[in-house]
C-alpha positions as CSV (number, residue, x, y, z in Angstrom):
1,X,94.7,115.6,95.2
2,X,98.0,115.7,97.2
3,X,100.3,112.8,97.2
4,X,103.4,112.6,99.5
5,X,106.4,110.5,100.3
6,X,109.6,110.7,102.2
7,X,111.7,109.6,99.2
8,X,112.6,112.3,96.7
9,X,112.9,109.8,93.9
10,X,109.3,108.5,94.7
11,X,107.9,112.0,94.6
12,X,109.7,112.7,91.3
13,X,108.6,109.6,89.6
14,X,104.9,110.1,90.8
15,X,105.0,113.7,89.5
16,X,106.3,112.6,86.1
17,X,103.5,109.9,85.8
18,X,100.9,112.5,86.6
19,X,102.4,115.1,84.3
20,X,102.4,112.5,81.4
21,X,98.6,111.9,81.9
22,X,96.7,115.0,80.6
23,X,93.6,114.0,82.4
24,X,95.0,114.3,85.8
25,X,98.2,116.4,85.6
26,X,96.4,119.6,86.8
27,X,94.6,117.6,89.6
28,X,97.4,115.9,91.5
29,X,100.2,117.7,93.4
30,X,103.0,115.7,95.1
31,X,105.1,117.0,98.0
32,X,108.2,115.7,99.7
33,X,107.7,115.0,103.5
34,X,110.9,116.6,104.8
35,X,110.9,114.6,108.0
36,X,110.5,110.7,108.0
37,X,109.4,111.0,111.6
38,X,106.3,113.0,110.7
39,X,103.2,112.3,108.7
40,X,101.3,115.6,108.4
41,X,103.7,118.1,110.1
42,X,105.9,119.9,107.7
43,X,103.8,118.7,104.7
44,X,100.3,120.2,105.3
45,X,100.4,123.9,105.1
46,X,98.0,126.5,106.8
47,X,96.1,126.9,103.6
48,X,95.4,123.3,102.9
49,X,92.0,121.8,103.3
50,X,91.3,118.1,102.6
51,X,88.2,116.0,102.5
52,X,90.1,113.0,103.6
53,X,93.5,111.4,104.0
54,X,94.3,107.9,102.7
55,X,97.3,105.9,103.8
56,X,98.9,102.6,103.0
57,X,101.4,102.5,105.9
58,X,104.6,100.4,106.0
59,X,103.5,97.1,107.5
60,X,106.7,95.8,109.0
61,X,109.1,96.9,111.7
62,X,112.2,95.7,109.9
63,X,113.6,94.4,106.6
64,X,113.8,90.9,108.1
65,X,110.2,91.0,109.0
66,X,109.3,92.2,105.5
67,X,111.4,89.5,103.9
68,X,109.8,86.8,106.1
69,X,106.4,88.1,105.0
70,X,107.3,87.7,101.3
71,X,108.6,84.2,101.8
72,X,105.4,83.2,103.7
73,X,103.2,84.6,100.8
74,X,105.3,82.9,98.2
75,X,105.1,79.6,100.1
76,X,101.3,79.9,100.5
77,X,100.8,80.7,96.8
78,X,102.8,77.7,95.7
79,X,100.4,75.6,97.7
80,X,97.3,76.9,96.0
81,X,95.9,75.9,92.7
82,X,95.7,78.7,90.1
83,X,92.1,79.7,89.1
84,X,93.3,80.0,85.5
85,X,95.5,76.9,85.0
86,X,94.2,74.7,87.7
87,X,97.9,73.9,88.6
88,X,99.9,74.8,91.6
89,X,102.7,77.3,90.7
90,X,106.3,76.3,91.6
91,X,108.0,78.6,94.2
92,X,110.0,80.0,91.2
93,X,106.8,80.9,89.4
94,X,105.2,82.5,92.6
95,X,108.4,84.4,93.7
96,X,108.3,87.1,91.0
97,X,104.9,88.3,92.1
98,X,105.2,91.7,93.6
99,X,105.3,91.6,97.3
100,X,108.2,94.0,97.4
101,X,108.7,97.6,97.4
102,X,111.1,100.3,98.5
103,X,112.4,100.0,102.1
104,X,110.4,102.9,103.4
105,X,107.2,101.5,101.8
106,X,107.6,98.1,103.5
107,X,108.9,98.9,107.0
108,X,109.6,101.6,109.6
109,X,110.6,101.7,113.2
110,X,107.8,100.3,115.2
111,X,106.0,99.0,112.1
112,X,102.4,99.6,111.1
113,X,101.1,100.2,114.6
114,X,103.7,103.0,115.4
115,X,103.2,104.6,111.9
116,X,99.4,104.8,112.3
117,X,99.8,105.8,115.9
118,X,101.9,108.8,114.7
119,X,99.1,109.6,112.3
120,X,96.5,109.4,115.2
121,X,98.6,111.9,117.3
122,X,99.3,114.3,114.5
123,X,95.8,114.3,113.1
124,X,94.5,116.1,116.2
125,X,96.8,119.2,115.1
126,X,95.2,119.1,111.6
127,X,91.6,118.3,112.5
128,X,90.4,121.6,111.3
129,X,91.9,121.1,107.8
130,X,90.7,117.5,107.2
131,X,87.3,115.9,107.6
132,X,88.4,112.2,107.8
133,X,91.7,110.6,108.4
134,X,91.9,107.0,107.1
135,X,94.5,104.3,106.8
136,X,94.8,100.7,105.8
137,X,95.4,98.3,108.8
138,X,96.9,95.0,107.5
139,X,97.5,93.4,110.8
140,X,94.4,92.6,112.9
141,X,96.5,92.3,116.0
142,X,97.2,96.1,115.8
143,X,93.5,97.0,116.0
144,X,93.1,96.9,119.7
145,X,96.1,99.2,120.3
146,X,94.9,101.7,117.6
147,X,91.5,101.7,118.9
148,X,92.8,102.5,122.4
149,X,94.9,105.3,121.1
150,X,91.9,106.8,119.3
151,X,89.7,106.4,122.4
152,X,92.4,108.0,124.7
153,X,92.4,111.1,122.4
154,X,88.7,111.5,122.6
155,X,87.9,110.1,119.1
156,X,84.8,108.2,118.4
157,X,82.9,106.8,115.4
158,X,81.8,110.5,114.8
159,X,85.2,112.2,115.1
160,X,87.8,113.4,117.5
């Protein structure tokens, strides 16, 4: 398995976690993506072969958009009753829940649609090295645009 990130500290932390787990340390490699503007280029080498890729892209286009999403989630949670206690949590109780992350995990220029669009464009260059390219899509409104990008590149349900 190969894990990657554009943040050297994230790669270092993930490597240390894997190395401290004897059951997986020989099975997982982490690489730094040298260019924040690329997904696969500069990361996948000529000798790499993968069954699939899996991505959890940055959802937002800016820090402000990410913060607004966190506020919305906290507000929604404080309106719902807990399945455990049967009570509504206060905003202060709901706020510490993890809706955060490092900036490059939460947002990038163009947000989720642009990030996945880059994946779609670059996947064509690595189609001989990977069977399936996959990504989480969190915003339903992005699906028509992404489907059109796949279609315009000759991709179908059976491949590109």
